[in-house]
C-alpha positions in Angstrom: 121.0 104.0 102.4 118.9 101.0 101.7 115.3 101.2 102.8 112.6 98.6 102.5 109.1 99.5 103.8 106.5 96.8 103.8 102.8 97.5 103.9 99.4 95.8 103.2 99.2 93.4 106.1 96.2 93.0 108.3 93.5 90.6 109.6 91.8 88.4 107.0 89.5 85.5 107.3 90.6 82.0 106.1 90.2 81.8 102.3 90.7 85.5 101.9 93.4 87.5 100.1 95.9 90.2 100.8 98.4 92.1 98.7 101.7 93.1 100.3 103.8 95.9 99.0 107.5 96.7 99.5 108.7 100.2 98.8 112.4 100.1 98.0 114.9 102.9 97.9 118.6 103.6 98.3 119.8 101.1 95.7 119.3 100.2 92.0 116.2 98.2 92.4 116.2 96.8 88.9 119.6 95.2 89.4 118.7 92.9 92.3 116.6 89.9 93.0 114.0 90.5 95.8 112.5 88.1 98.2 109.7 87.8 100.8 110.3 86.0 104.1 107.9 85.4 106.9 108.3 84.6 110.6 105.6 83.2 112.7 105.7 83.3 116.5 108.1 80.7 117.9 109.3 79.7 114.4 112.3 80.4 112.3 112.3 82.9 109.5 111.1 81.2 106.3 111.7 82.1 102.7 108.4 82.5 101.0 109.2 83.7 97.5 112.0 85.2 95.3 111.9 87.0 92.0 114.9 87.7 89.8 116.0 91.3 88.9 114.1 91.4 85.7 111.2 89.4 87.0 111.7 86.6 84.6 112.0 83.8 87.2 110.2 83.3 90.4 110.5 80.6 93.1 108.2 79.8 95.9 108.2 77.8 99.1 106.2 74.5 98.7 103.7 75.7 101.3 102.6 78.7 99.2 102.9 77.4 95.6 99.8 78.0 93.7 98.4 80.5 96.2 101.0 83.3 96.4 102.5 85.4 93.5 105.5 87.6 93.8 105.9 90.4 91.3 107.8 93.7 90.9 107.6 97.0 89.1 111.1 98.0 88.0 109.8 101.4 86.8 108.4 102.4 90.2 110.5 100.2 92.6 107.9 98.3 94.6 107.9 94.5 95.0 104.6 92.8 95.7 103.3 89.6 97.2 99.8 88.6 96.3 98.4 86.1 98.7 95.3 84.1 98.0 93.5 81.3 99.7 95.0 82.3 103.0 95.0 79.9 106.0 95.8 80.4 109.7 99.1 78.7 109.0 100.1 81.8 106.9 99.8 84.0 110.0 103.2 85.7 110.4 105.2 88.9 110.1 106.2 89.2 106.4 109.4 90.9 105.4 110.7 92.2 102.1 114.4 91.2 101.7 117.3 92.3 99.6 120.1 89.7 99.3 119.6 88.4 102.9 121.3 91.6 104.1 118.5 94.1 104.3 114.9 94.0 105.3 112.2 96.3 106.5 110.2 96.4 109.7 107.8 93.8 108.4 104.0 93.8 108.1 101.8 91.6 110.2 99.4 89.1 108.5 96.8 87.4 110.7 94.5 84.9 109.2 91.7 84.1 111.6 87.9 83.8 111.7 
C-alpha cells in the first residue's frame, strides 16, 4: 500500500526557509519520479517541482525557480523540498505526489510576518 507522509511545514517570516520531507513506503521508491504540488486557499493545485527516479533531472514551476530545490535519497526513501526566500505567495498546503495518483495528507506552509 502506497504511503506518502509529508512533514516540515510551519509558519515562517518572509525571506525565511523551510525544508519539507516526504516519507515514502509501499512501492519501489527508486523506480519512480516524485513531485511536490501545492494548493493555496481558493486556488487550483499547482505543480511545484519534479525529480526523476535517479535524481538526474529536476523541473520547477517558474514561480519557484532559483528559490526551491527538490531532492531525494533513494537509499532511505525520502523526498525533500528545500524552500528559500519564501514569500507570502508561497503560503499553501504542500503535497508529495507519486505519478499524480497518490499523495499524502499535506503539510501547511504559512509565510507571514
